[in-house]
C-alpha positions as CSV (number, residue, x, y, z in Angstrom):
1,X,0.0,0.0,0.0
2,X,2.8,2.4,1.0
3,X,4.7,1.5,-2.2
4,X,1.6,2.3,-4.3
5,X,1.3,5.6,-2.6
6,X,4.9,6.4,-3.3
7,X,4.5,5.4,-7.0
8,X,1.4,7.6,-7.4
9,X,3.2,10.6,-5.8
10,X,6.3,10.1,-7.9
11,X,4.3,9.7,-11.1
12,X,2.3,12.9,-10.5
13,X,5.4,14.8,-9.6
14,X,7.2,13.6,-12.7
15,X,4.3,14.9,-14.8
16,X,4.3,18.2,-13.1
17,X,8.1,18.5,-13.6
18,X,8.1,17.5,-17.3
19,X,5.1,19.4,-18.6
20,X,6.5,23.0,-18.4
21,X,9.8,21.9,-19.9
22,X,8.1,20.7,-23.1
23,X,5.4,23.4,-23.3
24,X,5.6,25.6,-26.4
25,X,3.4,28.1,-28.2
26,X,1.9,26.7,-31.4
27,X,3.0,28.1,-34.8
28,X,-0.3,26.7,-36.2
29,X,-3.0,27.2,-33.6
30,X,-2.8,31.0,-33.3
31,X,-4.0,34.2,-35.0
32,X,-1.9,35.4,-38.0
33,X,-1.0,38.5,-36.0
34,X,0.8,36.5,-33.4
35,X,4.5,35.8,-33.8
36,X,6.4,33.0,-32.1
37,X,10.0,33.2,-31.1
38,X,12.7,31.7,-28.7
39,X,11.9,28.1,-29.8
40,X,8.2,28.4,-29.1
41,X,8.6,29.9,-25.6
42,X,7.5,33.5,-26.5
43,X,4.5,34.9,-28.3
44,X,3.9,38.5,-29.3
45,X,0.7,39.8,-30.8
46,X,0.3,43.0,-32.7
47,X,-2.6,44.6,-34.5
48,X,-5.8,46.3,-33.4
49,X,-7.6,43.6,-31.5
50,X,-7.2,40.7,-29.0
51,X,-5.9,37.4,-30.4
52,X,-5.5,33.9,-29.1
53,X,-2.3,31.8,-29.2
54,X,-2.6,28.2,-27.9
55,X,0.2,25.9,-26.8
56,X,1.0,22.7,-28.7
57,X,0.7,20.3,-25.8
58,X,-2.7,19.3,-24.5
59,X,-3.5,19.1,-20.8
60,X,-3.4,15.5,-19.6
61,X,-6.8,13.9,-18.7
62,X,-5.4,12.5,-15.5
63,X,-3.2,13.9,-12.8
64,X,-2.4,17.6,-12.2
65,X,-0.2,19.9,-14.3
66,X,1.4,23.3,-13.5
67,X,2.7,25.9,-15.9
68,X,3.5,29.6,-15.8
69,X,3.5,32.6,-18.1
70,X,5.5,35.8,-17.6
71,X,4.1,39.1,-18.9
72,X,7.1,40.5,-20.9
73,X,5.7,43.7,-22.3
74,X,2.3,45.4,-23.0
75,X,-0.7,46.0,-20.9
76,X,-3.4,43.8,-22.2
77,X,-3.2,40.2,-21.1
78,X,-5.5,37.2,-20.5
79,X,-4.0,33.8,-19.6
80,X,-5.5,30.4,-18.9
81,X,-6.8,27.4,-20.9
82,X,-9.1,26.8,-23.9
83,X,-10.8,24.2,-26.1
84,X,-8.8,24.4,-29.3
85,X,-11.6,23.4,-31.7
86,X,-13.9,26.1,-30.4
87,X,-11.3,28.8,-30.4
88,X,-10.2,27.8,-33.9
89,X,-13.8,28.0,-35.2
90,X,-13.7,31.7,-34.1
91,X,-10.5,32.2,-36.1
92,X,-8.5,32.8,-33.0
93,X,-10.1,36.2,-32.5
94,X,-10.0,37.2,-28.9
95,X,-13.7,36.7,-28.0
96,X,-14.1,35.2,-24.5
97,X,-16.9,34.3,-22.2
98,X,-19.8,31.8,-22.2
99,X,-19.6,29.7,-25.3
100,X,-16.3,30.9,-26.5
101,X,-14.2,28.0,-25.3
102,X,-11.8,29.4,-22.7
103,X,-11.2,29.9,-19.0
104,X,-9.1,33.1,-18.5
105,X,-8.2,35.8,-16.1
106,X,-7.5,39.3,-17.4
107,X,-4.8,41.6,-16.0
108,X,-7.5,44.0,-14.7
109,X,-9.0,41.2,-12.5
110,X,-11.9,40.0,-14.6
111,X,-12.6,36.3,-15.0
112,X,-14.0,34.5,-18.0
113,X,-15.7,31.1,-18.1
114,X,-16.8,29.1,-21.1
115,X,-19.8,27.6,-19.3
116,X,-20.6,29.5,-16.1
117,X,-22.3,32.8,-16.5
118,X,-22.2,33.4,-12.7
119,X,-18.4,33.9,-12.8
120,X,-18.0,35.1,-16.3
121,X,-17.0,38.7,-16.9
122,X,-16.8,39.3,-13.2
123,X,-14.2,41.1,-11.1
124,X,-13.2,38.0,-9.1
125,X,-9.5,37.8,-9.8
126,X,-6.4,39.6,-8.6
127,X,-4.7,42.1,-11.0
128,X,-1.4,41.7,-12.6
129,X,0.9,43.6,-14.9
130,X,4.2,43.6,-16.9
131,X,6.9,41.3,-15.5
132,X,4.4,39.4,-13.3
133,X,4.5,35.6,-13.4
134,X,1.1,33.9,-13.3
135,X,1.2,30.2,-12.3
136,X,-1.7,28.0,-13.4
137,X,-2.6,24.6,-11.9
138,X,-5.0,22.4,-13.8
139,X,-6.7,19.1,-13.0
140,X,-9.2,17.8,-15.5
141,X,-10.0,15.0,-13.1
142,X,-11.0,17.4,-10.4
143,X,-12.5,20.0,-12.8
144,X,-10.6,23.1,-11.9
145,X,-8.0,25.7,-13.0
146,X,-6.3,27.8,-10.4
147,X,-4.3,30.9,-11.0
148,X,-1.7,32.3,-8.6
149,X,0.5,35.4,-8.9
150,X,4.0,34.2,-8.1
151,X,5.1,37.3,-6.0
152,X,2.1,37.0,-3.8
153,X,0.8,33.4,-3.0
154,X,-2.3,35.0,-1.4
155,X,-3.3,36.3,-4.8
156,X,-5.2,33.3,-6.2
157,X,-8.4,32.5,-7.9
158,X,-10.0,29.2,-8.9
159,X,-12.7,28.4,-11.5
160,X,-14.5,25.2,-12.3
161,X,-14.0,23.8,-15.8
162,X,-16.5,21.9,-17.9
163,X,-15.1,18.4,-18.5
164,X,-18.2,17.0,-20.2
165,X,-16.9,18.3,-23.6
166,X,-14.9,15.6,-25.5
167,X,-12.4,18.1,-26.8
168,X,-9.0,18.5,-25.3
169,X,-7.9,21.6,-23.3
170,X,-4.7,23.6,-24.0
171,X,-2.8,26.3,-22.2
172,X,-3.4,29.6,-24.0
173,X,-3.1,33.4,-24.0
174,X,-5.4,36.0,-25.3
175,X,-3.4,39.2,-25.7
176,X,-3.5,42.6,-27.4
177,X,-0.3,44.3,-28.5
178,X,1.6,42.4,-25.8
179,X,4.3,39.8,-25.3
180,X,4.2,36.7,-23.1
181,X,6.8,34.0,-22.2
182,X,6.4,30.4,-21.0
183,X,8.6,29.7,-18.0
184,X,10.4,26.3,-17.6
185,X,11.4,26.7,-13.9
186,X,8.4,27.5,-11.7
187,X,8.5,28.5,-8.0
188,X,5.3,27.7,-6.2
189,X,4.3,28.8,-2.7
190,X,1.5,27.1,-0.9
191,X,0.0,28.4,2.2
192,X,-1.7,26.7,5.1
193,X,-0.5,23.2,4.9
194,X,-2.0,21.4,7.9
195,X,0.1,19.9,10.6
196,X,-1.3,16.5,9.7
197,X,-0.1,16.8,6.2
198,X,3.4,17.8,7.2
199,X,3.6,15.0,9.7
200,X,2.5,12.6,6.9
201,X,5.3,13.8,4.7
202,X,7.9,13.4,7.4
203,X,6.7,9.9,8.3
204,X,6.4,8.9,4.6
205,X,10.0,9.9,4.0
206,X,11.3,8.2,7.1
207,X,9.5,5.0,6.0
208,X,10.8,5.1,2.5
209,X,14.3,6.6,2.8
210,X,16.0,3.8,0.9
211,X,13.4,3.8,-1.9
212,X,13.5,7.6,-2.3
213,X,17.3,7.6,-2.4
214,X,17.1,5.7,-5.7
215,X,15.4,8.6,-7.5
216,X,18.1,11.1,-8.4
217,X,15.6,13.7,-9.5
218,X,14.1,14.1,-6.1
219,X,16.0,15.9,-3.3
220,X,14.7,15.0,0.2
221,X,15.7,17.2,3.1
222,X,14.3,16.2,6.5
223,X,16.0,19.2,8.1
224,X,14.2,21.6,5.8
225,X,10.9,19.9,6.5
226,X,11.4,20.1,10.2
227,X,12.2,23.8,9.9
228,X,9.1,24.3,7.8
229,X,7.0,22.4,10.4
230,X,8.3,24.6,13.2
231,X,8.6,28.1,11.8
232,X,7.3,28.6,8.3
233,X,3.9,29.9,7.2
234,X,4.6,28.9,3.6
235,X,5.9,25.8,1.9
236,X,7.8,26.8,-1.3
237,X,9.1,24.4,-3.9
238,X,10.2,24.5,-7.5
239,X,9.3,22.0,-10.2
240,X,12.9,20.9,-10.2
241,X,13.5,20.5,-6.5
242,X,11.2,18.9,-4.0
243,X,11.6,19.4,-0.3
C-alpha cells in the first residue's frame, strides 16, 4: 500500500516537472498577428484587437499539471486554458466568455468562463501587470483551474472547468499588443499546509528513505521539512526540486 502511494506521488510529480519543460506556443494554432520566437517559448501579438495563441501540448486527462506565463511587455493580457476546436472556429479572434471555449483571467482582475455565467466577466481575480508571473494549476480529473501570482501566493483564484466536452484543453493566452513567455522553472508557494499533512510527509520519507534515495531527480531534506514544520507559514518548492 505504501509503495503504491509512493509510486502515485512520484508519477504525478514527474508529470508536473516535465510538462512546463516541453510546453511551447503553437505556430499553427494562433492568429496570424501572433509571432512565435525563442523556440516556441515566446509569443507577441500586434494589431488592433485581442488574439489567441494556444500551446502545442494538450493538458493530460489524469493527474495535475502546473505551468507559468510571464508578462514580458504590453498592458493587455489574458491567460488560462481553452478548447482548441472552439477557439479555432472563431478564427483565434479574442472573444471570451460563455460559449467561446476558454477559461481566462485578465490583467484587470476579470474572470471569463466558457460555461458558467455566474463567474463570467466578473471582477473576481487579482490584478497583474508587466513582468508578473502567473502560475496555473489544472486538474481535469478534479475539474478546476487555479491561478496564482508568483510574487504573492495569497493572490489566487480558482474556476470550475466543464469536463463534459470531449475536446482537449490547451494552455493559451489572449493578448492585445503584448508579449508573453512560457517559463520552464516554476517556483510555487503554498500556504496553510496542515500539521497533519506535514507529519504525513515526514513519516512517509522516514518509512521510504531507501526507496527515495534511488530517485536522483528528487531531493529530500528532512532538516528543511522540520524547519518548515516549526517556523514557516509557507511551503515553497520549484518544479525541479522537491523538499
